[in-house]
GUTI-15569 format. One record per atom (N, C-alpha, C, O, CB): chain; atom name; x, y, z. Coordinates in steps of 0.02 Angstrom, whole numbers, always signed. Each point is the difference from the previous one (the first is absolute). Glycine has a CB too. Layout:
! GUTI-15569
{A,CA,{X,Y,Z}}
...
END
This chain:
! GUTI-15569
{A,N,{-2247,+680,-341}}
{A,CA,{+48,-71,-1}}
{A,C,{+39,-4,+59}}
{A,O,{+33,+51,+13}}
{A,CB,{-17,-53,-134}}
{A,N,{-11,-48,+162}}
{A,CA,{+47,-1,+51}}
{A,C,{+62,-14,-20}}
{A,O,{+11,-31,-52}}
{A,CB,{-89,+4,+118}}
{A,N,{+129,+50,-23}}
{A,CA,{+75,-28,-17}}
{A,C,{+27,-48,+58}}
{A,O,{-14,+14,+58}}
{A,CB,{+42,+100,-122}}
{A,N,{-1,-156,+54}}
{A,CA,{+29,-37,+39}}
{A,C,{+74,+6,-11}}
{A,O,{+25,+0,-56}}
{A,CB,{-124,-67,+61}}
{A,N,{+136,+74,+59}}
{A,CA,{+75,+7,+3}}
{A,C,{+23,-69,+21}}
{A,O,{-18,-31,+50}}
{A,CB,{+21,+159,-18}}
{A,N,{+47,-151,-84}}
{A,CA,{+33,-65,+6}}
{A,C,{+63,+18,+30}}
{A,O,{+31,+46,-25}}
{A,CB,{-84,-102,-71}}
{A,N,{+79,+23,+153}}
{A,CA,{+68,+3,+27}}
{A,C,{+38,-54,+4}}
{A,O,{-27,-47,+29}}
{A,CB,{-9,+124,+24}}
{A,N,{+103,-89,-78}}
{A,CA,{+36,-64,+12}}
{A,C,{+19,-23,+63}}
{A,O,{+39,+29,+37}}
{A,CB,{-5,-7,-131}}
{A,N,{-64,-78,+107}}
{A,CA,{+6,-31,+54}}
{A,C,{+53,-67,+7}}
{A,O,{+21,-23,-54}}
{A,CB,{-139,+77,+61}}
{A,N,{+133,-79,+39}}
{A,CA,{+41,-56,+2}}
{A,C,{+56,+0,-35}}
{A,O,{+10,-56,-25}}
{A,CB,{-96,+6,+44}}
{A,N,{+138,+102,-35}}
{A,CA,{+53,+4,-33}}
{A,C,{+54,-46,+33}}
{A,O,{+4,-2,+62}}
{A,CB,{-40,+116,-101}}
{A,N,{+67,-141,+9}}
{A,CA,{+74,-38,+27}}
{A,C,{+56,-7,-35}}
{A,O,{-8,+2,-61}}
{A,CB,{-54,-60,+112}}
{A,N,{+122,+49,-30}}
{A,CA,{+57,-7,-52}}
{A,C,{+1,-66,-14}}
{A,O,{-1,-46,+41}}
{A,CB,{+71,+136,-5}}
{A,N,{-67,-92,-113}}
{A,CA,{+21,-54,-35}}
{A,C,{+74,-17,-7}}
{A,O,{+22,-58,-3}}
{A,CB,{-121,+84,-48}}
{A,N,{+136,+32,+49}}
{A,CA,{+72,+12,+11}}
{A,C,{+16,+47,+44}}
{A,O,{-23,+54,-19}}
{A,CB,{+40,-85,-80}}
{A,N,{+17,+35,+158}}
{A,CA,{+17,+48,+46}}
{A,C,{+63,+10,-8}}
{A,O,{+39,-48,-5}}
{A,CB,{-116,+24,+77}}
{A,N,{+99,+96,-77}}
{A,CA,{+64,+15,-7}}
{A,C,{+47,-13,+63}}
{A,O,{-17,+15,+57}}
{A,CB,{-29,+66,-140}}
{A,N,{+103,-110,+69}}
{A,CA,{+40,-28,+47}}
{A,C,{+64,+41,+12}}
{A,O,{+19,+39,-44}}
{A,CB,{-68,-148,+13}}
{A,N,{+83,+102,+88}}
{A,CA,{+68,+37,+8}}
{A,C,{+51,-35,-59}}
{A,O,{+0,-56,-26}}
{A,CB,{-17,+80,+171}}
{A,N,{+62,+37,-154}}
{A,CA,{+55,-34,-34}}
{A,C,{+56,+36,+5}}
{A,O,{+2,+59,+14}}
{A,CB,{-69,-107,-87}}
{A,N,{+134,-1,+58}}
{A,CA,{+57,+26,+14}}
{A,C,{+37,+19,-59}}
{A,O,{-9,-37,-48}}
{A,CB,{+7,-22,+146}}
{A,N,{+40,+107,-106}}
{A,CA,{+26,+12,-64}}
{A,C,{+74,+31,+12}}
{A,O,{+14,+25,+55}}
{A,CB,{-138,-8,-109}}
{A,N,{+166,-19,+6}}
{A,CA,{+67,+35,+8}}
{A,C,{-5,+68,-43}}
{A,O,{-38,+12,-47}}
{A,CB,{+108,-131,+61}}
{A,N,{-26,+158,+15}}
{A,CA,{+0,+72,-25}}
{A,C,{+7,-5,-80}}
{A,O,{+47,-30,-25}}
{A,CB,{+11,+80,+139}}
{A,N,{-114,-16,-157}}
{A,CA,{+7,+10,-66}}
{A,C,{-48,-62,-39}}
{A,O,{-8,-3,-61}}
{A,CB,{+138,+62,+82}}
{A,N,{-163,-108,+30}}
{A,CA,{-28,-47,-33}}
{A,C,{-84,+35,-13}}
{A,O,{-20,+49,+31}}
{A,CB,{+113,-159,+27}}
{A,N,{-126,+78,-100}}
{A,CA,{-65,+14,-15}}
{A,C,{-46,-47,+51}}
{A,O,{+14,-58,+13}}
{A,CB,{+19,+92,-142}}
{A,N,{-80,-5,+149}}
{A,CA,{-42,-45,+42}}
{A,C,{-76,+14,-25}}
{A,O,{-16,+56,-19}}
{A,CB,{+102,-53,+129}}
{A,N,{-136,-63,-109}}
{A,CA,{-56,+13,-21}}
{A,C,{-59,-31,+57}}
{A,O,{+13,-54,+27}}
{A,CB,{+45,+58,-156}}
{A,N,{-111,+24,+142}}
{A,CA,{-53,-29,+63}}
{A,C,{-47,-7,-44}}
{A,O,{+1,+28,-55}}
{A,CB,{+22,+28,+169}}
{A,N,{-71,-97,-92}}
{A,CA,{-58,-24,-38}}
{A,C,{-52,+2,+54}}
{A,O,{+15,-10,+58}}
{A,CB,{+46,-66,-146}}
{A,N,{-133,+93,+64}}
{A,CA,{-44,+2,+40}}
{A,C,{-64,-11,-32}}
{A,O,{-23,+45,-35}}
{A,CB,{+93,+18,+100}}
{A,N,{-103,-120,-56}}
{A,CA,{-67,-23,-47}}
{A,C,{-48,-1,+46}}
{A,O,{+11,-37,+48}}
{A,CB,{+38,-37,-135}}
{A,N,{-103,+107,+87}}
{A,CA,{-53,+1,+40}}
{A,C,{-63,-39,-31}}
{A,O,{-23,+14,-55}}
{A,CB,{+72,+95,+100}}
{A,N,{-73,-157,-6}}
{A,CA,{-65,-28,-17}}
{A,C,{-58,+41,+18}}
{A,O,{+4,+40,+46}}
{A,CB,{+46,-145,-33}}
{A,N,{-117,+94,-57}}
{A,CA,{-55,+38,+8}}
{A,C,{+15,+78,+5}}
{A,O,{-31,+39,+36}}
{A,CB,{-17,-142,+18}}
{A,N,{+96,+117,-94}}
{A,CA,{+15,+79,+4}}
{A,C,{-49,+52,-19}}
{A,O,{-25,+1,-56}}
{A,CB,{+129,-38,+34}}
{A,N,{-121,+90,+74}}
{A,CA,{-46,+45,-20}}
{A,C,{+26,+71,-15}}
{A,O,{-37,+48,+8}}
{A,CB,{-38,-117,+56}}
{A,N,{+131,+74,-84}}
{A,CA,{+27,+48,-26}}
{A,C,{+74,+5,-34}}
{A,O,{+25,-47,-30}}
{A,CB,{-107,+78,+107}}
{A,N,{+113,+29,-70}}
{A,CA,{+63,-4,-27}}
{A,C,{+62,-21,+39}}
{A,O,{-1,+20,+59}}
{A,CB,{-50,+59,-123}}
{A,N,{+102,-113,+46}}
{A,CA,{+48,-20,+41}}
{A,C,{+56,+63,+4}}
{A,O,{+23,+26,-52}}
{A,CB,{-52,-160,+21}}
{A,N,{+43,+151,+85}}
{A,CA,{+43,+67,+5}}
{A,C,{+64,-22,+60}}
{A,O,{-3,-39,+47}}
{A,CB,{-119,+136,-76}}
{A,N,{+172,-59,+7}}
{A,CA,{+57,-28,+51}}
{A,C,{+26,+72,+40}}
{A,O,{-1,+56,-25}}
{A,CB,{+49,-173,-64}}
{A,N,{-28,+101,+148}}
{A,CA,{+23,+68,+45}}
{A,C,{+71,-25,+14}}
{A,O,{+17,-59,+5}}
{A,CB,{-138,+102,+61}}
{A,N,{+163,+15,-60}}
{A,CA,{+58,-3,+21}}
{A,C,{+14,+31,+75}}
{A,O,{-1,+61,-6}}
{A,CB,{+24,-64,-119}}
{A,N,{-13,-12,+176}}
{A,CA,{+9,+26,+71}}
{A,C,{-73,+31,+10}}
{A,O,{-2,+50,+36}}
{A,CB,{+142,-22,-36}}
{A,N,{-191,-48,-23}}
{A,CA,{-59,+31,+28}}
{A,C,{-23,+41,-50}}
{A,O,{-59,+17,+8}}
{A,CB,{+91,-20,+104}}
{A,N,{+4,+31,-175}}
{A,CA,{-23,+46,-53}}
{A,C,{+1,-36,-51}}
{A,O,{+43,-39,-19}}
{A,CB,{-9,+133,+59}}
{A,N,{-106,-74,-73}}
{A,CA,{-20,-34,-73}}
{A,C,{+59,+3,-52}}
{A,O,{+36,+50,-2}}
{A,CB,{-163,-13,+17}}
{A,N,{+136,-91,-55}}
{A,CA,{+40,+23,-47}}
{A,C,{-36,+2,-73}}
{A,O,{-43,-41,-15}}
{A,CB,{+139,-3,+90}}
{A,N,{-79,+85,-110}}
{A,CA,{-36,+26,-58}}
{A,C,{+50,-12,-59}}
{A,O,{-23,-28,-50}}
{A,CB,{-48,+119,+117}}
{A,N,{+142,-71,-67}}
{A,CA,{+40,-18,-50}}
{A,C,{+67,+34,+32}}
{A,O,{-1,+56,+24}}
{A,CB,{-93,-66,-130}}
{A,N,{+154,-32,+101}}
{A,CA,{+64,+25,+9}}
{A,C,{+40,-29,-44}}
{A,O,{-19,-55,-20}}
{A,CB,{+4,+76,+125}}
{A,N,{+74,+4,-132}}
{A,CA,{+48,-17,-34}}
{A,C,{+24,-80,+15}}
{A,O,{+2,-44,-43}}
{A,CB,{+24,+176,+41}}
{A,N,{-9,-140,+71}}
{A,CA,{+35,-63,+4}}
{A,C,{-61,-50,+35}}
{A,O,{+20,-52,+25}}
{A,CB,{+118,+110,-9}}
{A,N,{-207,-46,-14}}
{A,CA,{-52,-35,+26}}
{A,C,{-45,-16,-48}}
{A,O,{-36,+48,-13}}
{A,CB,{+51,+0,+109}}
{A,N,{-27,-97,-126}}
{A,CA,{-46,-18,-61}}
{A,C,{-58,-41,+28}}
{A,O,{+5,-45,+42}}
{A,CB,{+93,+40,-131}}
{A,N,{-145,+24,+65}}
{A,CA,{-72,-23,+14}}
{A,C,{-25,-36,-51}}
{A,O,{-35,+27,-43}}
{A,CB,{+14,+63,+106}}
{A,N,{+34,-151,-65}}
{A,CA,{-23,-45,-70}}
{A,C,{-63,-38,+16}}
{A,O,{-4,-44,+42}}
{A,CB,{+127,+22,-84}}
{A,N,{-169,+42,+5}}
{A,CA,{-73,-31,+4}}
{A,C,{-31,+7,+55}}
{A,O,{-49,-36,+12}}
{A,CB,{+75,-40,-77}}
{A,N,{-8,+120,+105}}
{A,CA,{-18,+21,+66}}
{A,C,{+25,-54,+62}}
{A,O,{+17,+18,+56}}
{A,CB,{-123,+46,-120}}
{A,N,{+103,-127,+42}}
{A,CA,{+0,-78,+41}}
{A,C,{+70,+8,+14}}
{A,O,{+17,-28,+52}}
{A,CB,{-108,-62,-114}}
{A,N,{+139,+121,+30}}
{A,CA,{+75,-8,+6}}
{A,C,{+37,+75,+19}}
{A,O,{-13,+57,-18}}
{A,CB,{+5,-163,-77}}
{A,N,{+49,+85,+131}}
{A,CA,{+50,+62,+25}}
{A,C,{+71,-16,-18}}
{A,O,{+20,-53,+23}}
{A,CB,{-93,+82,+79}}
{A,N,{+111,+1,-134}}
{A,CA,{+64,-10,-33}}
{A,C,{+39,+48,+32}}
{A,O,{-17,+57,-13}}
{A,CB,{-22,-98,-95}}
{A,N,{+93,+35,+150}}
{A,CA,{+44,+52,+17}}
{A,C,{+75,-14,-36}}
{A,O,{+30,-53,+6}}
{A,CB,{-100,+71,+111}}
{A,N,{+93,+35,-153}}
{A,CA,{+53,-21,-40}}
{A,C,{+63,+38,+41}}
{A,O,{-8,+47,+38}}
{A,CB,{-66,-62,-163}}
{A,N,{+138,-17,+109}}
{A,CA,{+57,+27,+18}}
{A,C,{-1,+16,+88}}
{A,O,{+19,+53,+26}}
{A,CB,{-10,-5,-163}}
{A,N,{-35,-111,+174}}
{A,CA,{+0,-1,+77}}
{A,C,{+53,+42,+41}}
{A,O,{+61,-7,-7}}
{A,CB,{-104,-106,-13}}
{A,N,{+20,+147,+52}}
{A,CA,{+65,+31,+43}}
{A,C,{-36,-2,+85}}
{A,O,{-56,-23,+12}}
{A,CB,{+118,+126,-130}}
{A,N,{-21,-77,+166}}
{A,CA,{-14,-3,+65}}
{A,C,{-49,+56,+5}}
{A,O,{-54,-8,+29}}
{A,CB,{+165,-43,+10}}
{A,N,{-94,+114,-69}}
{A,CA,{-51,+66,+2}}
{A,C,{-68,-30,-23}}
{A,O,{-48,+29,+26}}
{A,CB,{+141,+68,-59}}
{A,N,{-108,-149,-11}}
{A,CA,{-72,-22,-21}}
{A,C,{-23,-42,+41}}
{A,O,{-58,-17,-9}}
{A,CB,{+73,+29,-96}}
{A,N,{+16,-37,+151}}
{A,CA,{-28,-42,+45}}
{A,C,{-56,+26,+39}}
{A,O,{+4,+54,+27}}
{A,CB,{+100,-102,-26}}
{A,N,{-159,+10,+3}}
{A,CA,{-66,+29,+30}}
{A,C,{-48,-46,+5}}
{A,O,{+17,-53,-27}}
{A,CB,{+2,+153,-14}}
{A,N,{-78,-101,+69}}
{A,CA,{-47,-38,+11}}
{A,C,{-57,+19,-70}}
{A,O,{-18,+58,-10}}
{A,CB,{+50,-65,+160}}
{A,N,{-50,-34,-183}}
{A,CA,{-53,+4,-59}}
{A,C,{-51,-34,+15}}
{A,O,{+6,-53,+31}}
{A,CB,{+65,+65,-112}}
{A,N,{-134,+15,+60}}
{A,CA,{-68,-48,+19}}
{A,C,{-29,-2,-59}}
{A,O,{+6,+41,-46}}
{A,CB,{-34,-10,+163}}
{A,N,{-5,-80,-116}}
{A,CA,{-50,-12,-66}}
{A,C,{-71,+23,+29}}
{A,O,{-11,-14,+59}}
{A,CB,{+78,-99,-118}}
{A,N,{-115,+146,+25}}
{A,CA,{-55,+30,+24}}
{A,C,{-40,-13,-55}}
{A,O,{+22,-14,-56}}
{A,CB,{+25,+98,+131}}
{A,N,{-116,-80,-57}}
{A,CA,{-59,+8,-52}}
{A,C,{-48,+51,+12}}
{A,O,{-26,+4,+56}}
{A,CB,{+34,-116,-73}}
{A,N,{-23,+151,-28}}
{A,CA,{-39,+70,+6}}
{A,C,{-73,-37,-11}}
{A,O,{-9,-30,-53}}
{A,CB,{+105,+137,-3}}
{A,N,{-138,-105,+97}}
{A,CA,{-62,-35,-15}}
{A,C,{-31,+55,-41}}
{A,O,{+12,+60,+3}}
{A,CB,{-26,-140,+103}}
{A,N,{-29,+48,-145}}
{A,CA,{-45,+34,-54}}
{A,C,{-70,-7,+22}}
{A,O,{-23,-56,+12}}
{A,CB,{+101,+31,-109}}
{A,N,{-119,+87,+106}}
{A,CA,{-78,-12,+6}}
{A,C,{-25,-16,-71}}
{A,O,{+32,+20,-49}}
{A,CB,{-48,+65,+151}}
{A,N,{-32,-116,-109}}
{A,CA,{-37,-7,-76}}
{A,C,{-59,+5,+5}}
{A,O,{-29,-44,+32}}
{A,CB,{+94,-21,-77}}
{A,N,{-100,+116,+16}}
{A,CA,{-86,+16,-5}}
{A,C,{-28,-33,-35}}
{A,O,{+11,+12,-60}}
{A,CB,{-8,+81,+73}}
{A,N,{-41,-139,-1}}
{A,CA,{-43,-44,-53}}
{A,C,{-73,+14,-6}}
{A,O,{-34,-33,-39}}
{A,CB,{+109,-55,+62}}
END
């Protein structure tokens, strides 16, 4: 039996994360929705993959919530899609 590998192509942002301003102590939420998604949505902070942190909540993978914002928590976050290879 021959196996075919399917790789998601033509992914695009349905909702792109946007820069936000907040005051110290505010909660901030970013959204990232991917069309034709070929894997799991993940978030990174300053280039490092976020798994879980007390004040960084990953909700339903397409949302990143930062609680009790401070200048120390100021960073660059990115929405990423880990591509999945599916053998059929």
